[in-house]
N, CA, C and O atoms as CSV, one atom per row, in Angstrom:
chain,resi,resn,atom,element,x,y,z
A,1,MET,N,N,0.821,-1.205,-0.004
A,1,MET,CA,C,-0.014,0.005,-0.005
A,1,MET,C,C,0.907,1.266,0.001
A,1,MET,O,O,1.972,1.296,0.617
A,2,GLU,N,N,0.431,2.263,-0.703
A,2,GLU,CA,C,1.235,3.543,-0.807
A,2,GLU,C,C,1.214,4.205,0.530
A,2,GLU,O,O,0.268,4.010,1.293
A,3,LYS,N,N,2.220,4.984,0.850
A,3,LYS,CA,C,2.262,5.720,2.102
A,3,LYS,C,C,1.392,6.934,1.913
A,3,LYS,O,O,1.170,7.398,0.795
A,4,ASN,N,N,0.878,7.465,3.082
A,4,ASN,CA,C,-0.067,8.521,3.061
A,4,ASN,C,C,0.486,9.689,2.323
A,4,ASN,O,O,-0.208,10.214,1.453
A,5,VAL,N,N,1.676,10.141,2.595
A,5,VAL,CA,C,2.234,11.366,1.925
A,5,VAL,C,C,2.312,11.137,0.459
A,5,VAL,O,O,1.969,12.047,-0.296
A,6,ASP,N,N,2.738,9.985,-0.017
A,6,ASP,CA,C,2.799,9.663,-1.455
A,6,ASP,C,C,1.445,9.806,-2.080
A,6,ASP,O,O,1.334,10.343,-3.182
A,7,ILE,N,N,0.408,9.348,-1.419
A,7,ILE,CA,C,-0.909,9.391,-2.006
A,7,ILE,C,C,-1.358,10.920,-2.114
A,7,ILE,O,O,-1.925,11.317,-3.132
A,8,LEU,N,N,-1.113,11.692,-1.132
A,8,LEU,CA,C,-1.477,13.089,-1.115
A,8,LEU,C,C,-0.686,13.879,-2.239
A,8,LEU,O,O,-1.170,14.860,-2.803
A,9,ARG,N,N,0.498,13.399,-2.498
A,9,ARG,CA,C,1.308,14.162,-3.497
A,9,ARG,C,C,0.997,13.686,-4.891
A,9,ARG,O,O,1.451,14.319,-5.845
A,10,GLY,N,N,0.267,12.630,-5.074
A,10,GLY,CA,C,-0.040,12.084,-6.407
A,10,GLY,C,C,-1.074,12.822,-7.167
A,10,GLY,O,O,-1.653,13.784,-6.662
A,11,GLU,N,N,-1.323,12.405,-8.359
A,11,GLU,CA,C,-2.389,12.994,-9.217
A,11,GLU,C,C,-3.699,12.336,-8.938
A,11,GLU,O,O,-3.773,11.111,-8.844
A,12,PHE,N,N,-4.722,13.107,-8.804
A,12,PHE,CA,C,-6.055,12.570,-8.534
A,12,PHE,C,C,-6.936,12.528,-9.791
A,12,PHE,O,O,-7.913,11.780,-9.835
A,13,ILE,N,N,-6.591,13.337,-10.825
A,13,ILE,CA,C,-7.469,13.338,-12.014
A,13,ILE,C,C,-7.379,11.984,-12.675
A,13,ILE,O,O,-6.293,11.442,-12.874
A,14,GLY,N,N,-8.536,11.444,-13.012
A,14,GLY,CA,C,-8.638,10.103,-13.671
A,14,GLY,C,C,-8.935,8.982,-12.662
A,14,GLY,O,O,-9.222,7.857,-13.070
A,15,LYS,N,N,-8.868,9.277,-11.312
A,15,LYS,CA,C,-9.153,8.295,-10.306
A,15,LYS,C,C,-10.579,8.258,-9.991
A,15,LYS,O,O,-11.284,9.254,-10.152
A,16,GLN,N,N,-11.065,7.069,-9.515
A,16,GLN,CA,C,-12.403,6.956,-9.055
A,16,GLN,C,C,-12.423,7.440,-7.575
A,16,GLN,O,O,-11.518,7.166,-6.787
A,17,VAL,N,N,-13.508,8.171,-7.257
A,17,VAL,CA,C,-13.585,8.728,-5.924
A,17,VAL,C,C,-15.063,8.649,-5.431
A,17,VAL,O,O,-16.007,8.679,-6.220
A,18,LYS,N,N,-15.208,8.547,-4.081
A,18,LYS,CA,C,-16.469,8.492,-3.489
A,18,LYS,C,C,-16.475,9.490,-2.324
A,18,LYS,O,O,-15.626,9.411,-1.437
A,19,ALA,N,N,-17.410,10.409,-2.325
A,19,ALA,CA,C,-17.547,11.307,-1.148
A,19,ALA,C,C,-18.378,10.617,-0.116
A,19,ALA,O,O,-19.584,10.471,-0.312
A,20,LEU,N,N,-17.787,10.176,0.996
A,20,LEU,CA,C,-18.429,9.376,1.980
A,20,LEU,C,C,-19.539,10.103,2.771
A,20,LEU,O,O,-20.478,9.476,3.260
A,21,ASN,N,N,-19.410,11.427,2.882
A,21,ASN,CA,C,-20.425,12.139,3.558
A,21,ASN,C,C,-21.669,12.466,2.727
A,21,ASN,O,O,-22.718,12.831,3.259
A,22,LYS,N,N,-21.512,12.319,1.349
A,22,LYS,CA,C,-22.613,12.577,0.468
A,22,LYS,C,C,-23.072,11.304,-0.308
A,22,LYS,O,O,-24.204,11.209,-0.781
A,23,GLY,N,N,-22.151,10.360,-0.406
A,23,GLY,CA,C,-22.554,9.179,-1.134
A,23,GLY,C,C,-22.359,9.333,-2.656
A,23,GLY,O,O,-22.655,8.404,-3.407
A,24,THR,N,N,-21.902,10.410,-3.082
A,24,THR,CA,C,-21.655,10.639,-4.523
A,24,THR,C,C,-20.379,10.031,-4.965
A,24,THR,O,O,-19.379,10.155,-4.258
A,25,GLU,N,N,-20.341,9.364,-6.117
A,25,GLU,CA,C,-19.146,8.790,-6.575
A,25,GLU,C,C,-19.017,8.932,-8.107
A,25,GLU,O,O,-20.014,9.011,-8.825
A,26,GLY,N,N,-17.764,8.961,-8.579
A,26,GLY,CA,C,-17.500,9.071,-10.007
A,26,GLY,C,C,-16.044,9.234,-10.239
A,26,GLY,O,O,-15.232,9.039,-9.336
A,27,LYS,N,N,-15.697,9.596,-11.467
A,27,LYS,CA,C,-14.267,9.795,-11.855
A,27,LYS,C,C,-13.927,11.302,-11.818
A,27,LYS,O,O,-14.653,12.159,-12.324
A,28,ILE,N,N,-12.779,11.553,-11.187
A,28,ILE,CA,C,-12.323,12.926,-11.079
A,28,ILE,C,C,-11.886,13.403,-12.504
A,28,ILE,O,O,-11.039,12.777,-13.142
A,29,ILE,N,N,-12.482,14.518,-12.976
A,29,ILE,CA,C,-12.095,14.990,-14.279
A,29,ILE,C,C,-11.359,16.370,-14.164
A,29,ILE,O,O,-10.731,16.831,-15.117
A,30,ASP,N,N,-11.461,17.001,-12.974
A,30,ASP,CA,C,-10.729,18.304,-12.786
A,30,ASP,C,C,-10.626,18.531,-11.299
A,30,ASP,O,O,-11.409,18.004,-10.508
A,31,GLU,N,N,-9.665,19.308,-10.947
A,31,GLU,CA,C,-9.400,19.626,-9.545
A,31,GLU,C,C,-9.062,21.037,-9.357
A,31,GLU,O,O,-8.306,21.582,-10.161
A,32,SER,N,N,-9.575,21.700,-8.328
A,32,SER,CA,C,-9.210,23.098,-8.015
A,32,SER,C,C,-8.792,23.082,-6.576
A,32,SER,O,O,-8.762,22.039,-5.923
A,33,LYS,N,N,-8.468,24.268,-6.089
A,33,LYS,CA,C,-8.023,24.400,-4.670
A,33,LYS,C,C,-9.113,23.928,-3.719
A,33,LYS,O,O,-8.817,23.328,-2.686
A,34,ASN,N,N,-10.364,24.193,-4.056
A,34,ASN,CA,C,-11.399,23.864,-3.065
A,34,ASN,C,C,-12.348,22.746,-3.487
A,34,ASN,O,O,-13.259,22.405,-2.732
A,35,SER,N,N,-12.162,22.183,-4.642
A,35,SER,CA,C,-13.108,21.153,-5.119
A,35,SER,C,C,-12.588,20.208,-6.142
A,35,SER,O,O,-11.545,20.416,-6.763
A,36,PHE,N,N,-13.369,19.129,-6.306
A,36,PHE,CA,C,-13.134,18.158,-7.363
A,36,PHE,C,C,-14.379,18.275,-8.338
A,36,PHE,O,O,-15.523,18.442,-7.914
A,37,LEU,N,N,-14.084,18.182,-9.571
A,37,LEU,CA,C,-15.207,18.045,-10.542
A,37,LEU,C,C,-15.195,16.588,-11.005
A,37,LEU,O,O,-14.200,16.106,-11.547
A,38,ILE,N,N,-16.302,15.903,-10.785
A,38,ILE,CA,C,-16.363,14.499,-11.149
A,38,ILE,C,C,-17.461,14.244,-12.201
A,38,ILE,O,O,-18.401,15.019,-12.377
A,39,ARG,N,N,-17.274,13.114,-12.876
A,39,ARG,CA,C,-18.333,12.644,-13.838
A,39,ARG,C,C,-18.866,11.404,-13.214
A,39,ARG,O,O,-18.128,10.445,-12.989
A,40,THR,N,N,-20.209,11.405,-12.913
A,40,THR,CA,C,-20.848,10.274,-12.268
A,40,THR,C,C,-21.171,9.130,-13.346
A,40,THR,O,O,-20.966,9.301,-14.548
A,41,LYS,N,N,-21.665,8.017,-12.834
A,41,LYS,CA,C,-22.020,6.950,-13.688
A,41,LYS,C,C,-23.166,7.332,-14.682
A,41,LYS,O,O,-23.269,6.767,-15.770
A,42,ASN,N,N,-24.029,8.320,-14.262
A,42,ASN,CA,C,-25.068,8.816,-15.155
A,42,ASN,C,C,-24.570,9.813,-16.151
A,42,ASN,O,O,-25.375,10.457,-16.822
A,43,ASN,N,N,-23.267,9.970,-16.280
A,43,ASN,CA,C,-22.608,10.909,-17.177
A,43,ASN,C,C,-22.878,12.399,-16.829
A,43,ASN,O,O,-22.796,13.284,-17.681
A,44,MET,N,N,-23.200,12.626,-15.549
A,44,MET,CA,C,-23.459,14.010,-15.083
A,44,MET,C,C,-22.199,14.514,-14.406
A,44,MET,O,O,-21.445,13.754,-13.799
A,45,LYS,N,N,-21.991,15.824,-14.527
A,45,LYS,CA,C,-20.840,16.455,-13.835
A,45,LYS,C,C,-21.285,17.003,-12.532
A,45,LYS,O,O,-22.319,17.667,-12.473
A,46,LYS,N,N,-20.529,16.751,-11.436
A,46,LYS,CA,C,-20.833,17.282,-10.145
A,46,LYS,C,C,-19.601,17.822,-9.478
A,46,LYS,O,O,-18.523,17.242,-9.610
A,47,ARG,N,N,-19.730,18.918,-8.765
A,47,ARG,CA,C,-18.614,19.507,-8.105
A,47,ARG,C,C,-18.678,19.148,-6.614
A,47,ARG,O,O,-19.666,19.479,-5.957
A,48,LEU,N,N,-17.666,18.488,-6.068
A,48,LEU,CA,C,-17.531,18.150,-4.641
A,48,LEU,C,C,-16.592,19.030,-3.907
A,48,LEU,O,O,-15.409,19.085,-4.244
A,49,LEU,N,N,-17.062,19.715,-2.923
A,49,LEU,CA,C,-16.213,20.559,-2.142
A,49,LEU,C,C,-15.277,19.663,-1.227
A,49,LEU,O,O,-15.709,18.656,-0.666
A,50,LYS,N,N,-14.037,20.074,-1.123
A,50,LYS,CA,C,-13.072,19.332,-0.304
A,50,LYS,C,C,-13.250,19.581,1.171
A,50,LYS,O,O,-13.060,18.677,1.985
A,51,GLN,N,N,-13.618,20.814,1.530
A,51,GLN,CA,C,-13.621,21.214,2.962
A,51,GLN,C,C,-14.705,20.422,3.699
A,51,GLN,O,O,-15.854,20.326,3.269
A,52,ASN,N,N,-14.276,19.863,4.824
A,52,ASN,CA,C,-15.074,19.075,5.703
A,52,ASN,C,C,-15.661,17.777,5.062
A,52,ASN,O,O,-16.716,17.302,5.485
A,53,ALA,N,N,-14.996,17.238,4.085
A,53,ALA,CA,C,-15.480,16.049,3.406
A,53,ALA,C,C,-14.473,14.944,3.567
A,53,ALA,O,O,-13.283,15.207,3.744
A,54,LEU,N,N,-14.930,13.703,3.508
A,54,LEU,CA,C,-14.160,12.533,3.571
A,54,LEU,C,C,-14.286,11.768,2.281
A,54,LEU,O,O,-15.397,11.429,1.875
A,55,PHE,N,N,-13.151,11.478,1.606
A,55,PHE,CA,C,-13.186,10.856,0.283
A,55,PHE,C,C,-12.546,9.487,0.388
A,55,PHE,O,O,-11.581,9.295,1.128
A,56,GLU,N,N,-13.091,8.532,-0.360
A,56,GLU,CA,C,-12.521,7.251,-0.557
A,56,GLU,C,C,-12.000,7.206,-1.996
A,56,GLU,O,O,-12.764,7.233,-2.961
A,57,LEU,N,N,-10.690,7.138,-2.101
A,57,LEU,CA,C,-10.036,7.192,-3.441
A,57,LEU,C,C,-9.685,5.753,-3.832
A,57,LEU,O,O,-9.065,5.078,-3.011
A,58,LYS,N,N,-10.018,5.236,-4.987
A,58,LYS,CA,C,-9.720,3.934,-5.435
A,58,LYS,C,C,-8.346,3.973,-6.162
A,58,LYS,O,O,-8.144,4.682,-7.148
A,59,LEU,N,N,-7.461,3.196,-5.627
A,59,LEU,CA,C,-6.024,3.071,-6.209
A,59,LEU,C,C,-5.822,1.674,-6.700
A,59,LEU,O,O,-6.633,0.783,-6.447
A,60,LYS,N,N,-4.697,1.482,-7.429
A,60,LYS,CA,C,-4.340,0.165,-7.837
A,60,LYS,C,C,-4.024,-0.792,-6.617
A,60,LYS,O,O,-4.286,-1.995,-6.643
A,61,SER,N,N,-3.446,-0.158,-5.565
A,61,SER,CA,C,-3.028,-0.918,-4.379
A,61,SER,C,C,-4.167,-1.068,-3.393
A,61,SER,O,O,-3.968,-1.693,-2.351
A,62,GLY,N,N,-5.327,-0.543,-3.651
A,62,GLY,CA,C,-6.478,-0.658,-2.722
A,62,GLY,C,C,-7.137,0.775,-2.633
A,62,GLY,O,O,-6.928,1.664,-3.459
A,63,ASN,N,N,-7.928,0.885,-1.570
A,63,ASN,CA,C,-8.634,2.184,-1.370
A,63,ASN,C,C,-7.972,2.989,-0.302
A,63,ASN,O,O,-7.396,2.442,0.639
A,64,ALA,N,N,-8.049,4.282,-0.438
A,64,ALA,CA,C,-7.434,5.216,0.527
A,64,ALA,C,C,-8.472,6.168,1.026
A,64,ALA,O,O,-9.238,6.696,0.220
A,65,LEU,N,N,-8.548,6.424,2.338
A,65,LEU,CA,C,-9.397,7.463,2.880
A,65,LEU,C,C,-8.624,8.758,2.954
A,65,LEU,O,O,-7.489,8.783,3.431
A,66,ILE,N,N,-9.230,9.837,2.485
A,66,ILE,CA,C,-8.530,11.113,2.410
A,66,ILE,C,C,-9.471,12.160,3.007
A,66,ILE,O,O,-10.597,12.320,2.534
A,67,ASP,N,N,-9.006,12.895,4.072
A,67,ASP,CA,C,-9.680,13.994,4.647
A,67,ASP,C,C,-9.534,15.211,3.682
A,67,ASP,O,O,-8.425,15.616,3.335
A,68,GLY,N,N,-10.666,15.759,3.277
A,68,GLY,CA,C,-10.640,16.831,2.302
A,68,GLY,C,C,-9.868,18.028,2.857
A,68,GLY,O,O,-9.200,18.719,2.088
A,69,ASN,N,N,-9.933,18.296,4.152
A,69,ASN,CA,C,-9.157,19.419,4.718
A,69,ASN,C,C,-7.641,19.275,4.495
A,69,ASN,O,O,-6.945,20.287,4.426
A,70,SER,N,N,-7.139,18.105,4.387
A,70,SER,CA,C,-5.708,17.847,4.238
A,70,SER,C,C,-5.238,18.168,2.781
A,70,SER,O,O,-4.043,18.342,2.541
A,71,ILE,N,N,-6.167,18.240,1.845
A,71,ILE,CA,C,-5.837,18.489,0.485
A,71,ILE,C,C,-6.432,19.794,0.009
A,71,ILE,O,O,-6.611,19.990,-1.193
A,72,LEU,N,N,-6.735,20.672,0.910
A,72,LEU,CA,C,-7.396,21.950,0.599
A,72,LEU,C,C,-6.313,22.908,0.080
A,72,LEU,O,O,-5.961,23.876,0.755
A,73,MET,N,N,-5.777,22.625,-1.148
A,73,MET,CA,C,-4.741,23.450,-1.740
A,73,MET,C,C,-4.799,23.154,-3.276
A,73,MET,O,O,-5.448,22.219,-3.744
A,74,LYS,N,N,-4.084,24.008,-3.993
A,74,LYS,CA,C,-3.985,23.783,-5.465
A,74,LYS,C,C,-3.249,22.495,-5.697
A,74,LYS,O,O,-2.354,22.158,-4.921
A,75,PRO,N,N,-3.588,21.755,-6.737
A,75,PRO,CA,C,-2.930,20.544,-7.053
A,75,PRO,C,C,-1.444,20.735,-7.257
A,75,PRO,O,O,-0.634,19.901,-6.852
A,76,GLU,N,N,-1.103,21.815,-7.873
A,76,GLU,CA,C,0.387,22.045,-8.110
A,76,GLU,C,C,1.170,22.319,-6.856
A,76,GLU,O,O,2.381,22.105,-6.809
A,77,ASP,N,N,0.452,22.815,-5.790
A,77,ASP,CA,C,1.071,23.022,-4.481
A,77,ASP,C,C,1.095,21.751,-3.666
A,77,ASP,O,O,1.950,21.601,-2.793
A,78,ARG,N,N,0.190,20.837,-3.922
A,78,ARG,CA,C,0.099,19.649,-3.140
A,78,ARG,C,C,1.319,18.712,-3.384
A,78,ARG,O,O,1.711,17.968,-2.485
A,79,ILE,N,N,1.904,18.752,-4.579
A,79,ILE,CA,C,3.108,17.924,-4.841
A,79,ILE,C,C,4.353,18.413,-4.127
A,79,ILE,O,O,5.374,17.725,-4.137
A,80,LYS,N,N,4.295,19.596,-3.502
A,80,LYS,CA,C,5.424,20.174,-2.733
A,80,LYS,C,C,5.362,19.706,-1.325
A,80,LYS,O,O,6.248,20.071,-0.552
A,81,ILE,N,N,4.382,18.917,-0.909
A,81,ILE,CA,C,4.317,18.496,0.489
A,81,ILE,C,C,5.533,17.581,0.740
A,81,ILE,O,O,5.831,16.628,0.020
A,82,ARG,N,N,6.187,17.966,1.816
A,82,ARG,CA,C,7.480,17.251,2.145
A,82,ARG,C,C,7.125,15.996,2.884
A,82,ARG,O,O,6.146,15.926,3.626
A,83,LYS,N,N,7.942,15.020,2.660
A,83,LYS,CA,C,7.917,13.792,3.398
A,83,LYS,C,C,8.473,13.983,4.742
A,83,LYS,O,O,9.464,14.701,4.883
A,84,PRO,N,N,7.867,13.347,5.832
A,84,PRO,CA,C,8.515,13.509,7.128
A,84,PRO,C,C,9.923,12.868,7.168
A,84,PRO,O,O,10.182,11.870,6.496
A,85,ALA,N,N,10.771,13.435,7.929
A,85,ALA,CA,C,12.123,12.927,7.996
A,85,ALA,C,C,12.080,11.535,8.727
A,85,ALA,O,O,11.369,11.358,9.716
A,86,GLN,N,N,12.830,10.618,8.221
A,86,GLN,CA,C,12.871,9.322,8.883
A,86,GLN,C,C,14.018,9.276,9.847
A,86,GLN,O,O,15.093,9.798,9.553
A,87,ARG,N,N,13.831,8.700,10.925
A,87,ARG,CA,C,14.853,8.560,11.961
A,87,ARG,C,C,15.711,7.415,11.647
A,87,ARG,O,O,15.238,6.344,11.268
A,88,VAL,N,N,16.993,7.630,11.803
A,88,VAL,CA,C,17.943,6.507,11.589
A,88,VAL,C,C,18.274,5.934,12.938
A,88,VAL,O,O,18.725,6.669,13.816
A,89,PRO,N,N,18.070,4.659,13.140
A,89,PRO,CA,C,18.391,4.063,14.441
A,89,PRO,C,C,19.891,4.122,14.810
A,89,PRO,O,O,20.751,3.891,13.960
A,90,LYS,N,N,20.168,4.408,15.985
A,90,LYS,CA,C,21.612,4.414,16.448
A,90,LYS,C,C,22.047,2.941,16.569
A,90,LYS,O,O,21.298,2.059,16.988
A,91,ILE,N,N,23.311,2.746,16.170
A,91,ILE,CA,C,23.896,1.401,16.254
A,91,ILE,C,C,24.792,1.313,17.405
A,91,ILE,O,O,25.382,0.260,17.649
């Protein structure tokens, strides 16, 4: 399974997503700072706000739960998220 930071830094466009608080699901076709634009199974476009939402993103390695507040930024700024420093054990 991918690490949390790697998932957040990745591309969301083209992925299947489900808004757990609304029950709406579809494929992400565009992303802005505050929302996703998705195409539902009925071929309708819907805009899902990221703020205070919980998303289930379908990945090759499984599903990932993402808090919308943690991705409340432009997609191009999201890739700049730094990975936490790993501690090296003392020998």
